[in-house]
N, C-alpha and C positions, 0 to 999 in steps of 0.2 A: 116277647120285644118290653115288657114291663118291667121298672126296673133301671130301664138306660132313661137319659134323659140326652138328648141332643144338643142340647145348648154346649157353646165353647165351655171349658170348665179344666181342672189345674188336677191333674193325678201322682200321687209322689208315692214311692216304692221301687222293685230292682226287678233287674232281667231273670230271670229261670232259665230264659233257653235265646239264640240266635235261631228262628227258624229258618231266616234267607236272609245273605248278604250279594249285594252286588260290587262287582272290582270295579265297574266302570266309575259308577257313584254313590251317594251315601246314604241310598235304599235300603230300609231294611225292615223287615217283619220280627217282630220278636213277642215271644210268650211273657207275659210282664205281672206278676206278683203286686196289689196295690198293699200299702200300709194298713188297711181291714180286710188282706187275706183272700181279697176277691184275685181271679185268673184272666186278663182279657188278652187279645191278639191285639199290638198295638205296632203301625205300620206308617211311617216316613221316615225323615233322611240325618241319619247319626254317623258322627265321625268316630269308628273304634270303639262301640258299644262294649259296655265291660263289665261282668256279671257281679263284683266286687263293686263297684258304686250305687247309689240310694239318684236316684233320680225324679226329680220333677218333669210329667209331659202338660203341655199344655196345648189342649184341641178338642177334638169333639167327636161321641160316635159317630157310625154311619155304617148304613145296612149296601153290603158287598151284593151284588148281585149273586156271586159262586160261592164267597168265603163266609155271605151273614155277617155280624155285628163286630164290627174294628172300632177300635179307635185309633185315629188320624191326628197324630201332635203334626203342630204347624213349629213348635219350639220347644226347646227343653235346657234342662241345667242339672249337671250333676255335684253330686261331693263323693269324696273320698270316704273307706268303707273307713268307722271310729271304732270298731270293736272285734275283738281278738279275733273270731274264725274269718271274718272278711278281711284285717288285716293279712294273716298267715297265707290266704289264697294271695293277696297283691303282689308280698312281696316274692312271694315262690314265680310268681306272674310275670316280673320285670327285671329280676334278677338269675342270670347264671347261677349253677352250684349252692342254690338257699332254697333247702327243704323245710322242712316242716321243724327240725330240730333247732336249725338255725335261725328260720322265722321265730320261733318261742323265746328264743337269745332278745336275742333284737328288742320284742316287745314288754320282755321279763324286763330290759335292763330300762325303756325309754317308755313304756306306760304305752295306755290304748291313743294317746295322742301324738303315738312315735313318727306319724307321716307327718305332722304340725312343726315336731322341733325339727325332724331332719331338713326339711322347707326352710326352714329361716337357719339353719346351719347343716351344709350337709356334712361338716366333718365331724358332725356327732360320730360317725357309721367307721371313721377310723379307728374308734376304740375297740373294737370287734377284729379281731386278728383273725377271719377268715374270710372281710374283706377286701378285694384290692382295690386298684384304679380302675379296671373297667368295669364293676361292678358298680362303683360306686358313680364313673360318668352313666351306667346303663341307670339307674334310678335317678339320677339329677334329671335325664336326659325325660326319661316317661315325668316327673313329676310339674318339670317345668314346662313341657309342652302345652296338656290340660292351660295350665293359666297363660301359658304366650296366646295358643289360641285364644281359647274364652275373649279376651282381652282383643285379640286382631279379628276376630269374626262379629266383635260386641261395636269397634270402629269401624269394619266398613258397614255394614249394617245403617249406625249412623248417616252414612253415607248416601242411604237410599234404595243397597240392595236385599234383596232376599237373606235368609241364613243359607237359603242354597247355592244363591251365587254366590256367596262369602266362602262358604266351605271349597265352592269350583278356584275361587283365586287364591286361596291358602294350597291347597295342593297343587296346584301348578307352579305357585311360585317356589314351593318346596323342593321338588321338584327339578329343581334352577340349581340347586344347591345352596339357596338364600337362605339366612338368619331371621324367627321373625319378626327380629327388631328392625332390621334392614329392609325387610318387604314392608312393611308399615312404614318406614321413613321414606323412601322410595314412591311410596303411591301416595304421599299423604306431600310429598316437594310436586310430584307431577303425575296428576292421574290421570293425564291424555294419554300416559302409556299401554293404560287399558286396551284400549283399540285394538294395538296389533298384539295384543295378547291374549285377550278372552274374549270369547264368542259370548252377541249379541252384545256385546258393547261398543254403543256408537260416537260417534263426535258429539250431538246431542247430548248425552246423557253426560258424559268426562267432562266437556265443560259446564255443565251446573252444577259438578261435583267441583270442579275446579275452582271455580267463584264463589262456593258458597266456604271455599276454605280460606279463601288470598281472593279480595277483589278489585287484584292488580289485573286489570283487562287488558294492557298491552306487556303480559313477559311473552318471553322469546320461546317457553316452553308453547304457549298458546297459540302464538302468532306462529311458531312451524306446527302445529297440530292443525290447524284452520285450513293451512296450504295443503299438506298431505290431502285434507277432506276435500277439494277444493279440486284437486287435480284427478281422482278417483270420483267425484264427480262430475269432471267431465268426461272421465272415460263413459261412465256409463251412458252422458247425451253423445257419444259417437268418436270422441276426440282422443287423438294419441299424446297432444300436449295442448298447453297454452299459451299464448303470447303474456309478454311478459308483465307487460301494462294491463293486460286484462286481467290476470292474474291478482293484479295490485286492487285494479278496482272491484273484483270480487271480492276480494277479501275485506277492504273499506265498509263494504255491502253487507257483507255477512256479518259482521261486527260490529258494524252501525257506531264507529270510532275513525278518524283519521289516524294511520300511519307511517312514521316519518321514512322517507325513500331508506336510508342509510339503516334504520332496524329491521325493515322489510329487507335490505340485501346481506345483513349478516343472517338474519335465519333461512335466505335460502343458499347462503355457504353455507352454514354450520349442517343443512339437510344434504347438501352435496357432497360435504365430508364423510359422512354416514354414508353416502351413497343409496341415498332415500330417494332422487332426483340427478337430473342432468340440464346443463343449461350448454345451448347450442345458438349462441348469437341472441337472439333475441326470446328465445321459443325452451320453457318449461318444462319436462317430461320427467315422466315416474320414469324411474331408472330402467325399470324392465323393459316397456313401452320404446323408448329408446334403444335398447340394443336390438329389440325384436326389428323393429322395422330396419335396422340397419343389417340384421342378419338375411332377412328374407329377400333384401334386393341382393346382397351378398350371393346366396345362394341359387338365385337365378340368372344371374350374371354367370354361375360357375357350370348350372346347368346349359347354359347356351354355346360356353367354347370348350366346354369338357367333347374331344374328341373318342371320347369311348364309347358314348351314347350315338354318336351318328353314324348308323347302322342303316343304309342304304335299300333298302325295299324296290327289287327291281320291278321290272314288269305289270306296275301298279293298276294302268288301265285296263289291262287284260282280266288281271286276277280281279278288280272291280265288274268287269263285264261278266266274268263268270258266277262272280255273287249275282247279279243280279238275273242272272239267269234260274239260278239253285233257287234262287228266294222268288221266282215273278216279280219280281219290281222293278225299276228304272231309276238313276238318282237321276237330278239334275248337276250341273256343271257346280256350281255351291257346295253340293253335296258330296261330290267326289273329289273336291280341291281339300275341302275338310276334314276326307280321311288320307288324304296323300301328304298334307301336311302333320297329321297325328302320327304316323308310321315313320315319317323321314327327318322328323326335326326332336330333338332332345325335349322341347316344350313347347306344348301348342296350346291354343284354348279354341273351344268353341262355343260362340253365343249366338243365340235367338230364341224367339218366344216359341209359344203352343204351337205344336202344327208342321213345324218346318224339319224334321224327321230326326231331330237330338238323337234320339232313343235307335232309332235303326242306326244309324252311321256310327254308334257306341257301341253297339251289337257286333257291327257287320266291323271295324278295328279289333276287337277281340278276335274273330275268326281269323283277319288273315293273320295277326299277328300270331295267332296260337298254332298256324299250320307251319308256318315258318320257323317260330321258335317253342317246339313241343317241349322242351323240359326247365324254358325260365316260367313263370312265376306270371301270373297276371292278377296285382288289387285293385279291388273295386272297392271304392267308399265314397260315403255322403256326410255331413254335417249332422244328422236326421237317421234313426231307424228306420224311418218309412222307405225314404227315399231308397235307402242302402235295400231292403225289403224289393221295390218295385226291379233294381237294378239288377238282384240275385237271380229274379224271375224273368227278366229280359232274355240275359244274357247263358243262364245255366251253371255262373261264374258264381263262390262266395263272394258274398260283397258282405261290406263291415263299415258300419260309423268309423269316424277318423280317430276319435278317440280309444275305440276298441283295438283300431289298427295299428294303433303307436301305443298299447299295453298301456293306457291311463289304468288308474290305483286311486282310489281316491285321497288319496296324499298327493299325488299330483302326477305330471307326466313321469318315466324314465328317461331320466337327459342323454344316454349312452344306448340308447335304442335308433337302431341303423336298417332300412330296410336293403338287405348288403347284396342278393344276390342279384343277376342280370333280371329285366323283368320288363313289365308295362304296369301303371299306375293312371287309372284314369279316377277322377274325383267329381259326382255330380251336384250340385245344386250349390256349385262353389261361390254363388252370390251372397250364399250365409254365412261362409265364412270369415270371420275377425283379425285383427291382428294380433292375438295371444295366439289362436290355432294354427294360424296360415305359418306363423314363426315355427310351432311345433310340427307340424307337417313335414318344409321344407329344413327344417332343421335334422329330419328321419333319412332324406334322398338321400339318393348319392350315386357318384356320374355312372353306376350300370343299367339306371333307370331311363326308360320315358317317361315322361309324366304329361295326361291330358286334361286341361279342366276344361269343365262342363257346365255355363249357368245362363240365366236371364239375368242384363243388365239394367230391363225396366220392372222388375220388382224392388220390395224395399229394400232398403239396404241389410249388412248386418247389423244385430242388434249390439255387439261391441263393436270397438272402435274402430275405424279406419272406413276404406272403400275399397279394400281387398283387389278384388276382378275387375274393375272401372279402374283402377289405380294401372293396373296389370296392363291393359287393354291400350291404355292412351300412353302408355310407355314407349309405344311401338316398335319396342326390340323382343316381342312375341312374337312367332307365328300366331297367327290367328284368325278363324274364320267364322264373318258373320252370316248365318243362315234367314234368310229373311220370305223366302215362298213357303205357302202355307200347301198342307198334302191329307190336314187331317181328317175334315169334314166335308159333308156335300151340300149342293147348292142349298140345300134346305138349312141348315144349318148358320145360327146367330152367334156364338159364344166366338169362336177366331175372326170371325170380320169386325166383332162391337171391340176386341182387345187390342182391333189393331188402327183399327178409327183413334181408341184411348193414347194408345202410343203417338199418334201422330198431332194430337192435342184438338180432336175434333168431336165433339156429341153427337152422336151416332143416333142415326132410326130405332128406337127402340120399340120393334115390332114382334111380337110374339112370334117363335115358332116350334121346329118339333124339343127340341135342347134350350128354350128361353122363355120364360114367363116377366113380364115387369110387371110389377103392382105399384101404382104411385098411391104415395102416404102424405096424409094431411098434419099428420100429429101421431106423435109416440102413442098415444093408447091404439090409436087406429093401427096402426103399426104391429105394435106388440099381438092383436087381436088376429090381425091376417099369421102371423107364424102360428099363433097357436089353432087354430083352424085346419093347417095342414096336418100340425098332429094329431088332433080332434077327430080327423079323420082318414088316418092310415086305421091298417086294419092291425088285428092285438098279437098277430103273429109278427111281424115288420120286424128287420133287422135293425136296430140301431145305429149300426155304421153304415147305412144305405143311405144315413139321411144326416147331414152336417148344418151347424147355422153359425156364422160367423159374422162377427160386429166387431168395428176398429176400435171401441174401447170396454174397460171390464164395469163402472159404476152407470147409476141411474138407470131409467127403463127400459132402453133399447142397449144396457150394458149387459155384457156376458155375466156376471154373478145374479142379477137380476132375470136374465133368460133362463138361466142354467136353472134357479128357483123355480118359476113357473112352467117351462118343460118338464123338468121332474114331477112337480105334481099331476100333471097330463097322463104321464107316460111309465112312472113309476110311481106310485100314490103308496104312502106310509098306512099299511094296515099288517094288523096285529102278527100274522102268517111270516112277514117277513121281516129277521133279527136286521140290528145294525149296529153299529161302531162306530161313534164320533160323529160326521156329518154324514156316514155314508149306508144304505142300508144293500140290501141284496136286491140285487139285478141294476144298480147303476151303473149308466155308462160313462169312467171316469179318463183321465190322461195325467201320464209322467211327467212332473213337470221338473224334475231332480233327475242326474242320472246317479246308476246305484249298481257299480262297477261288480259288487258281491255278487248282487241280486241278478243283472246283466240284463238292466234293464232303462231304459235311456228316456231323455227328455222329448217329448212331442208324443209318446207313443200311445196308443188306442187301449184300450182294455172294457170287463165287464165285473163286476164282482157275483162272482158264483158260488160264493160263501163265506159266509159270517159263522165262525166256530166260538164254541163256549171259551176258550181260551184265548179269546180278545183280539184274536185278528183275522183280517179278512182274504180269501181266495181273488185275486183278480186273474181274468185268461186274458191275454195279451192278442190283440185282433192281428197284427201283424204274421206272427209267429205260434200261436197257438198255446203257447207257452202258459202255464199256470204259475202264478205267483205269489209266497205269501206274504202278507206288510201284517207287521206287528202293529199295538197300536200307539207305542210312538214311534213308530216308522208312517204313519199316514199324510205327516207332511209332502210326503212322496205324489201324491195323489191330488186329483181337484176334479170338480164335475165335471162332465166335457159334452154335453146336449150340445152346448156352444160351446164357443172360443174364440179370440182373438184373433184377425187378420195373420199377425208376426208369430203365433203359434200355427195358424193352419200352412204356414211354409215348409216346402218337403211334403208336403201331401196332397192328394188328389182326392176327389167324394164325388160317388152315385149323382148324387143329389144335393146340390148346393142351398141355403140361401143365403143372400148376405144380404144386410140392412145398415143402411149409410144415410142418417137423418142428418137436417140442421144441425140439431145439438150438439152433432159432434166438431163441432168446429174445427180445432186448428188438425185433426188429424183428417180434413177431409183433404186429397192430397193425390196427385195423379198417382204415383207408381203404388201406394195405398190399394185404391179401385182396382188397378191394373193387378197386384197381386193375389186383391180376394177373388175376381171372377175365373182366374186361369188356374182357381185350386179345382172347377168341374171339372170332372169326367164327361158326364151324360146332361145330368139340366141341372140347368140355373134358375133360378127365383131372385131378385133384384127389386126390393124393395129401396125405392128415395122418389125420389120428385126431381124435376126438370134442373131446378136453379142450384141445388144442392150437387147435382151429377157436374154439373156444368161448372159450377165453384169448382169442385175437386178438381175437371180436368185443366182447369185453366191452373190451378198450384200444381207448374210442374218446377218450383224452385228446388234448384237440387240440395240438398243438406247440408248447410258450410259444414265438413268435420275437417276439422285442424289434425293434416296425418302431413309426414315427409315421405311417404312410398313412393310417394309417383316422382317426388324430385330426386329421391336415388338412384332409384328406378332410371332417369334423364342422365343425369349429370352423378351423378358418382364415379369414381376412377377407381375402384376399389383393385388391389391384386387378387388374383387366381390364377388358376394353374393355365399355364399358357403363355402367361405376358412376359414380356420382355422391359424389367424397369431398370431407370438410371439413377444409381444414388449418389450421394456426395459425403465422404466422410469429412464430419465438420472441424474434425481437427487438422487434418493432414491438407482438407481440402483435394484430394486424390479424386475422382470422377468414375467410376466403374459400370457395368454394365451386366445384370443378370438376365436368363429364362430362365421363369418358375416350371418344373417341367414333372410329371410324375418320375418314382423311382428307377423304371427300368431303363429312361430316357436319357438320365443323368450324366454328362459328360463336361468334369470341371475344365478341362481344356479349351472346350468350346465356350464358355459360361454357359451352362447348362446346368443350374442346381436342381437337386430333388426339393421337391413341398416337405418333404420331412425331414431336413436338413437344419442345422439352426437357425442359418438365415434366410431359411426357405419359409420355416413354423414362422419367423418374426414377419415375414412380409407381410402376409398371408392376411386378407381382411382390412389392410389401412386402405391409405388413398393420400394421392400427388399431395407434397405440402406436410404430410404427418415426419416425424423425428421420431427414433424409437434406437436405445441404448442395448450391443450384443458385448457380452466378454467373452471373449477365444484366446487358448491360453495363456489367460491372467490381465489378457489387457481390454479395456473397457473402449470401445469405438463406438461414437455417436454419426448415426446416419442418417439421411434427409434423404425422401423420394422428390426427385427431382420431377419426374416421367414415368408413367406407367403406359408402356403401348399393347392395346392388345391385337393378340396376330388373330 
């Protein structure tokens, strides 16, 4: 180690070998020879390293656990070759059909400062008869790309970006075919475009850059970017749109300036033209969320009206009685009703709390459907991998997450994917489904499927926008069964009666039982000590997945982050025999927090680190499936410690022993639906740490989260044209009124005014509403139609 100074320094020299270079980024490992002939390994980010160039690397020596001493550079500067040998190599590398002889001729004529002369006037090369226009363009591009790139990187770094990020921005825009000059000009004119184009560049950073370049706080670029930012923030809050007045109010609050109405109107008008937003009455939507809500409503109506799905199951009372005999069970009337509605309607909903028999009903529906339709496919799905695993265990039928069912990949959903064959689709835990996911699901459902949605409306709403399940039920147009009677636990059980009392708005008696322990807490420290006491008493060989702590929040003494830290130190302390990587070590309980479709692991899945290897990766055994998944060092952001998790993250899961903490410090999170969701995650035993005042506050806070969404309105009042509808049209040019019924292809009969949904006018009509106007060109004639009336048959 002697001879190496670990402070920042500058090394000058040349690259003798490129040991490693990634395709996706600029990361390189180089063998570097300094000007005093020392050979070192240099690591860092460098675009297009060249052996002919001389480099100055700024960084410091580090000691890597595997590779030993390396020079890690943060910045570098390159200079072109200035000796004959280097010039020959360079000219040969950048121009086709130039070898040693021709390169020497160029140097003989122009000297060792040939490159500087060519840069000042590239036409110098025209004096050589072996240099054609293509070769001239090649060397021009090479000579000036480095210069432009250096200027660009410098300019972008001056805006507050790292060299790494500046390189990413450079590459991104070059791939789009933009010239270096245009890239820089566009970015300096409107830095807000970086928000949509470059990962990890948000509104706050773009706004800071824009104001540093131009202090015009009312620029139209700034107002438009802020509006987009506010609509995205509203989506995170659960909204599909914002009222125009509220959007303007939020805009002025965020920018802390008065925005004139005409300036605001101009901004939203331009964003509408750019298809960034939709304006409907006084509602301002992001373009996709508007389309999504409309499409969900249309597809639901189409499912309800579709004749091809209305296959009736006869003698269901007898069939259900046979299933009761086989399973030695007895369904109550509401459970039988749920089974009948699911099998005899194209779309239906089953809702109810824990212990009401939803799982048994789903199993019975699958069995009856399969007995009658042995060649039809049954699809089982859920928003989470955990819930899908439970479905599969219950029915012995393959179950998937909704994302996997719809063939989602990292770049998005396949918009053309359709569940085309006849069958049955059952989606569990549907209360977790938001507007975007519901849109993709309904877009993939066709008329050959029966669809059953199962969920509990008393749970927390979806993390994403909308209240899809509640709105579907409230619309009154979908066949729905609400299960109220509980069957799960014996008289000694406390949890189910506790949950029922909470939904009724009552503070229950908190008497300990076989499945329940209440610990009254007076402060956060004592609550933490109660939790730690449980873990200290556990047997050394206990199953880490049999116990789970949940909390409403991430920060604070009783937040998930601190709970994970404390519990981990107790059950999996750091010892020399346990290798680690990043924040994780061997034996850690972890949760996947982002879907990774290449690895087929999904948000919310629990696992345990079973190996940390020398290649700087770790292996996680997924609890539900038993699969072992490797995560590289740059993929650790897919994981979080999971000794404790938030109530939201616990949705879709059940735990043998659950510890839930609810403190007065949890403040705005004290809500009835959150308390209910938490305690109903219990499989066998619940320990609740709280106090009567805090619980009363939570139970009494049943203010339904006000989410701006138009789905309920579209479901109840929108009269979309779909297959089976009779539509009255008016020709706006001739005032002629005509009437058509839109039918399946094989039912089309133009003489009786029945048109196929695939005909030109049929295609134009689908998804439109009363009052809409549209153009149609037939045989060269342009006709403008107005929809006067839509009658659902």
